[in-house]
N, C-alpha and C positions, 0 to 999 in steps of 0.2 A: 433629741442630745443623744448622742451616742455613748456606749457607757467606755468604762474604765479598759485601757489598752493593755493588753497583756504584757509580763515583761517591762512595763516603764514606771518607776518612782514617782517621778516630774512628768505632768504633762500640761504644760504654759503653751496655749495657742491665743494667747493676748495681748490688750492696748492699754498702755495706758499715757493720758494726757497730761502735758505738763505748759500751759501757753501755746508757744511758740513751738515745742518740740515734742516728739510723741513718740514713745517706743512700741514697737508692734512686729512680734517677732513670733516663731514656730517653734519650740523646745521642749522633747523629751529625752531625758536622762534614764538610764538605765539604773534598775536598783543593785545597789553595793559600788557603784561607780564615783570616781571624780571628774567633775566636769569644772574645766579651769575658761572663765570668762576672761576675756582680753580686749582690748580696744582704746582707742586715745580718750584723753579726757575730753566728758561729753558724749561720750558715745552711747550711753544711759547701763550703763554696768552697776550702780548700786541703785537706779531707780528698780531692773530685776529683782537685785537680793530682797528690797525692800516688799517689791507686790510678793514674791516669795516667801516674805514671813509677814504679811498681814499690814503693813507699811503702809503703803504706799495699793489703796484699794485700785481693779481693773475698771477700764472706761469702758472696756468690750472686750468680748473674746471669753472664754475661762481658765480654770486654771484645777487641776485635781495633782495632788500627793497619796499615795499610796491608794488610789484609786476614790480616795473622797473626796467630793467637790468641796472647793474650799472656797473659790469664788466666780461666782456666776452672776454678772448684773443683770444680764437679761432677764432671769428667773430669782430676782432676791435671794440670791445667796451669798453669804459672807460669813465665810468663819474669823472670828475675832486672832490677834495673834496669839493669845493666851492659851488657845484652845488648838493651837495647830499644832502637829509633832514634830516644831521646827527647834533648833538650836541660833544662833545668831552668833559668832564672835565680829566685833568692832573693831577697824582699825584702831581707836582710839582703845581699846578693850570695854572700857565704861564699868569699872568696878566701884563698887560701893564704897567711897572712902571713912564711912562711916564705921565699916564691918571688919572685922578679921578675917584674913583670908579663909578661913574654916566656915564662916558664915556666909561669906561672898560666894563660895562654890555650893552653898547648903541651900542658897536663896533662892533656885531653880526647882528643889527638894520640896520644899517647904510650900510654895506657893502652887506645887501639885499636891497637896496636900498626905505630903511625908510627915512623920510625927518627928518632932524636935530631936529630940535623944538618936533615932534612925538618920535623918537626917547627915546631922551632924558627922554620926557614925562613916555615911557614905562618902562624906566630902574630905574626912580626914582620908579616908583609902585612896581618895584622887590624889588626893596633895601628896599622899606617898608615892604616886603613879608617877608623878610629874616632878619628883624629888625634889619635892618643898612641906617633908612631912616636921620635920622642925621649925617649920616658920608658922604653923599652925593661928598663931595667936600676933603676927604679926597685921598690921597696918598696909593698905595698898602703897602709904605714902612710906614706905620703910623698902620698897620692891623696888627693882634696876628695872629695865624694860622689860628683860628677856622674861626676869621673873614675874611680872605681871602680867605676859602672855599665858604662860604655862597656866596663872591662876585659869585668867579666861577660857584658855581650853576646855579644865576642869571642868569649870561651872556649866557650859555649855554643853560635855559631854555626858556628865552626871547625872542627866535626865534621863540620857536614853530613846535621843530623838532620833526619828527618820531619817531625816533629812539634817546636816549641816549646814551652815551658810557662812563662809570664813569671807570678809572682806577687806582684804588687803594687811593680812593679818602679819605681814615682816617687813612693811613699808618703816615701820616707824623705829627697825632696829638697824645696827649700823652692820657694814660688811661682813666683819668677822664675827660676830653674835648671828647674823641671820643664817650663815652655814649652819652655824650649831641646830639653830635651832629648826631649821628645815628638815634636818633629822629626823630631831623629834618629833615632830606635827607629822612626818610620814609613818613613822613607827604606831604614832597614836592612830592615824588614820588605818592604817593597815588593819589596827586590831579593833576599830569602829565597827566595820560590818554596814555600817549604813550606806547611804547615800550622800554625797556631800559637791556640792557647788562652790567653786573658788573665785573670788574679782582678786586678778590682779593683773600689774603692769610689768612683772620682772619674767619674760620669757624661761628662767632659770628656773622658776616656781612651776610655771608651765609646763615643763620640759618635766621634769623629777618628778611629779609630783600628781599632775592626770592622767586619766586613761584616755580623754578627748578636751581640745579645745576649740572656743567657739569665737568666733572671730564679730564682734562688735563694732557700728560704726554710723552715727547718727541715727540711731534707735534699730536698728537692723542687722541682721547677720546676713553677712560677706563672704563667711568662709568656716570651714568647721571640719574634725576629722581629728586623727592621731595629731601628734606636736608634730610627728617626722615627715607625714603627708605634706600640713600646712608649710613645715618651712622650707620643703622642698619646691612646692609648688606655689608660692605663694600667687596671690589675690587681688591684690592693693601693695600702695607702696606703707603701708603701717607698715603689715607683714612683713615685708622686705627688708623695711628699716632694724623692725624685731629679731630677725635671725640673721643681718646682718649682708644681703647681697645686693648686687645693681639690679633695679629694677626698671622696664621700661615698656610703654606704650605705644602701638605702631599698629603699622597696615603692614599686606604684603603685597611686595611691590620686587621683579623681575626675579622672582625666586630666591628674593630676599626680605626682609623688615625694614620698612623706613619709618624711620624713627625723627622727625624733625626731617633738619638738612642731611643728616647721616643716614648713613645703611647700616644694619649688621645681617652679616652673610651667616647662614644656619645650614650643618649637615643634616640632610633628611628633613628638608622641610614642605610637609607635606598639604600644608591650609592652602584653598585658592587664591588667584590673585585678586586683593581687595579686600581679605577677611581681616578684622581687629585681630591684635594678636599682642600676647602678653613675652617677655624677653626676661631670663635673669641670669646672669652671671658671676658665678661666684669672682670675688676677691681675688680667693687665690689664683683663679685662670687669667688675671690680665697681668703680661711681662711690658715692666717697663725699661724705654732706650730713648738714647741723649738723641738719636737719629733716625730718620724713618727706618724699622728694619725692613731685611730682602729676605725671603724664604718661605716657610711653608704658611703662615698664619695668614687668612684671609679678611681679618678684621685690623683695620690699623688707620687711629683717629691721634691726629695732635692733640695736646691741651697745656696747660701750665697749672701747676701744683698752685694749689688752691692753701691746702693747710693737711699737716704732719700730725695724725694720731698716733704713739707711743700703747701698745698693750704689751708689757714684760717685754720677750724679746722677737716679736712680731710688730710692724709697724703701720698701720694701714695711712696712704698715701690718695688724699682727692686732687681730682685734675676736672679741672673745666676749657670746656671744648665743646666742637662739632655734636661731642657725647658726653655730657660730664659721666666721671666713670671711679670709681673705686678699686685698688691695686689694693693688695698684702703683701709687703716685702718683708725681709730679715732689717734688721739694723744693720747689719755688714753692707748691704746693700744701699740700706739710706748712706752709708759715708760711702762708700766707692759711686754710687752717682750723683753725691750730690745735692741730695734732694731736701731743698725748701723752699718756701714759698714764693712764688717769681718765676721759677725754673721752669723752662719749656722741654714737656718731654712729649714723647710716641707711647702711647697705650696701645700692644699686639693681643690678642685674642683668636683662639683657634676656632674655627666653623665649629668641630667637634665639641668646645667648652660652653657653646649655647646652649640652654634649652628655651625650647618654645612652647606656648600651650596659646588653646584659644583664645579671645578676650570673653 
């Protein structure tokens, strides 16, 4: 068995078997960093958090937190959840309905042996810190969703954990409150100083909160890195959908990339003939024309408008055809081109706007 890895707060090189599903990954998280775990439903995100917390024991491999062996089934090592330096904020917060807010926050401290008076004093200070100092005697039933979330943060951080686990902490809030609480959470995490693992479906959470993003699919890591890097070079349709770019998988043929019956010309293509390739095209790079355009674009494909989606003053137009493609245009362009479902259009993309990577 190798020793702890220097400069790593979490070493998860393990496997959890759940019937037909298996999570098997190697994940290292640096001290003081925030790692966001993203992926579709059923990818294994919550299973990973449960394994880190000790709620889902490993079936193979090992887990270390701050150099301490927490789970190693081969050597019969398992540290129970209450003895791990870990706090969890669950998606539904799981506040104790029969306790006041101050006693909810003090609960973990009391469980760790802190005397009642000191625990309540520290809990009161945490409620002040999250803006709920005047609500100490209230019960969870009297709280809004945002207030309940702040209490959950305070309870998790009051025990000064080495590792904080956040399971979709903003998912239950509406858009307006989500933005406010995201700012609050960013401030709390900046002052926290410990290591954090965040599970989220929201790319905004990953982009604004995380130092690093790990993409899980079917229990495996398919991509990881800084969010800008992951978003700029998606390796799966899921990531492409998250960041809103056109994504294609094909093979190099005759100096271009063949995708089904369509061909995509790319500037500076360096992959050899026959090599598998991933192509991404930003919707903003797609121009729409009522007739086949002449001129500089080397990529021109016919299509039929499948649907139109408005996002403020921008509009996304989805065309179905030999190469399904999404374009982003202005509201004025929608009116000028008469864009609506069923209209035939031509999509044009310059070869210099096409991004190609080996598959």
